N, C-alpha and C positions, 0 to 999 in steps of 0.2 A: 180238526187242524193240528193237535199235537198229535195225536191218535194219530194218523197218517203220515206225521214227521217220524214218529217212533217204529213206525212199519219200514217205512224207508232205511233208516236207519241199521235199522237189523236185520235189511235185505242186501244191504253193503256190506256190513259185517260176515253174513253169511256166505256174498260171493268171494269175500276176501280168504276165508276157511277153505276154500273148494279144492281139489287136488289139479282141479283143470286152470286153478290161477295163477300159480309160478307157470306153467307151459304157456298162457298168454300173452303174459309179461316177456318171455323171452321171446316169444312169437312177435313182440311189437318190438322189441330192442335189434330183433332181426333186420328189419326192415330198414332203419338207415345204417344198420352196418352192413349190411349187403353191395352199398356205395363202394365199401376197401376190398370189396371180391373183387366185383367186377374194374375198378383202377392195375388189381395189381394179379388177376390171372384171364386166361382166356377162355371164352365160351363155350361149355360140353353142348354135346350133341344129344345124350341119351334117347333117342330115337326109341328101343328096343323096350327101355326103363318104361316109359311113356305110354306105348301102349298096352305093354302089362299091369298098369299100375293103375290106368281109365278105366279097362274094361274089369279090372279088379273092382275099384269103386261100384261100377257100374253094378255090376252082380250084388255085391253085398248091399248097395240101393236098394236092391229089389229082396232080397233078403229080409231087410231092415220094414218094407215096405208092407211084404207079408207077414211078419211077424205082429207088429204094430195090427195089421188087420184083422188079423186073427182076435189077440187080445180086447180090442175095443168094438170092434161093428160090430159083431155077435149078438152081441148083450143089447144094443142101441145105448150105449149108453156116451154119446156124445158131446152132452150137456153136463154128466158127473160132478160135480166139486166134494171130494172126498179122496182119502188117502184109498191104496186100493193096494193087498198085498196079495195078490193072485202072481202067481213064477209068471204067468206070460207077459202080464204087464211087467215085472220086473226084469224080465229077458228082454221087454219092446228095449226098453228104454237104455238098458247097456249096450244091445247093439246098436241105437239108436249113435250113441254118443262115442261109442269107440268109432265109428266112422267121421266123426266131426274131428276126432283126433287124426286119424287118416288123412283126413283134407287139407290139413296143414301144409301137408305134404309138395299140393299146387305152386303155395310160395317159395316153396324150396326150391324145387324145380325152376321156377322162375329165376330163382336168383343164379341158379349154376348156369342157365343160359344165357346168363345177360337178359332177360324182358323185364328191365322196371316198367320199362311201360305199362307192361300189365298189369304189375300192384299198382293198385287206383285206391281212394278212399274206399270205393263202395267194397272192392276185394278182402282190403282187411277190417273194415268194421261189419263187413260178414261172417267170415270165418271166425272173427276173435268173439263178434258178440252171440252168436248161435252156439260157439260150444262151451261157452257161462253158463248161456242161458237152458241149455238142454242137460248140463252136468247138475244145474241147480236143482230143475225139475224131475232130474234122478232121485238125487239127496231130499228133496223137501218134500214135493211137491209133484207125486208119480199119479195124477189125476186123470184119468180118461180124457176128458174134456182137452186136455194137452196133446194127448198121443193123434188127433185131427191134424193140430199143424204139423206135425215130426211125420204124420204117413205122410202127407201134402207134399214136405219136403222130400221125403225120402224118395215118393214116387216119381218127381220133377227130377232129381237127380239120378236116377236110374237112364235120363234121356242124356241129361248135359256130358254123364260121365263117356256116355256111349258115343255123344261126337267128339268131343277129346279125346278119346281112342281112334275114333273113323280117323280123325284129324290128323291122330300122332302116324297112323299105319300108312296113308297115303298124303303125304303134305301137302303134294302138285294138287291133290281132288281132294280138297275140300265138300262134306257134305254141304248141301245145298239149305239147309234146314235152319240156321241159324239166325235168321227172324223171328221162325215158327217155336224154336229154344225159347227165345227170350218172351217172348209173349206169353206161351205154357208160363214161365216164374212169373209172369206178372199178374195171370191168372190165378196163380197159386197165393198170390197175396192180395188181391182182390177177395177171393173165395175167405182167406182167413180175416179179413176183415168184418166182412159179413157175418163169421162165428164170432170172430170176438165182442163185436157191436151188439148182437143179440145176447151173448152170456152173460154181457157185461149189466146189457138191460134189464134183463129178468134169473139170471141164473149168479148172479154176486160176484164176476170174474172182476179180475182187476183189470184198471183200465189202459196199466203200463201197456197189457199187448195189444189195445188198439194204437196207440204211438207208435210202436216198435213195427208195427206192419206198414201205418201211414209212413215211416222213415223209409224201409223198402221200398216202398210201391214209386215214391218219391226219386231214390237214388236208380231204382231198375228202369222209371220211368226219362226220367235224364239220359241215362245211357241208350235208352231204345230212342230216344230222340234223337240225340247227335251219330247212332251209330247206322240209323236206318233211315227215318226219316225229314232229317237234314241232309245227310249224305243226298236222295234222293231230289229233294229240292236245288241243291246245288245241279247234281247234272240236268234239272230241267233247264235252269234258267243260262245254263253255256251254250 
């Protein structure tokens, strides 16, 4: 019990020392401060910026997915629980972490456009936690097993930002596959949970990965219910 508490204490200290930690703090402060922006400014359109930004994020996610596949899956290292110093592995983590910094602009654009309604707990929690966790993984645990999670997330984000890019390009004709997109996100966490659970039982993985995946499944599941299931039920009852 004591050793576990020491581990969590060391983990907390390491997170505070991450270069991404002050960025995450500024990001969190920006959320309530955005109300002042909305009160004293007019919303910006930013259509061209959003089109370029989202398609760039989609391409970068595809590249991130590609380098992760190259670095990890060729050697059958899905459950390797060790430090790896291969140049491809390092590059894969660096690219992924860079995309997490870039994706913080999602929130900035929402603020500039007065779209505070979109800045939900799920949105903030996901952006903040994944930035800190991926930065921690880059600097302290660049294990091939973690590459499985990063690779899946990059794969999903290829389609996520493609959807956002198409929506920005043609706001009046948004893609019809938003529900499928959310299902893909949920499927990602189901697979991640299975991988983390198997790794915990047989390969000494930290149980934190299981709890994190469960939290994401709960939050995305709640979003899916309110965005699609509840809407259909309400229409059916009208």
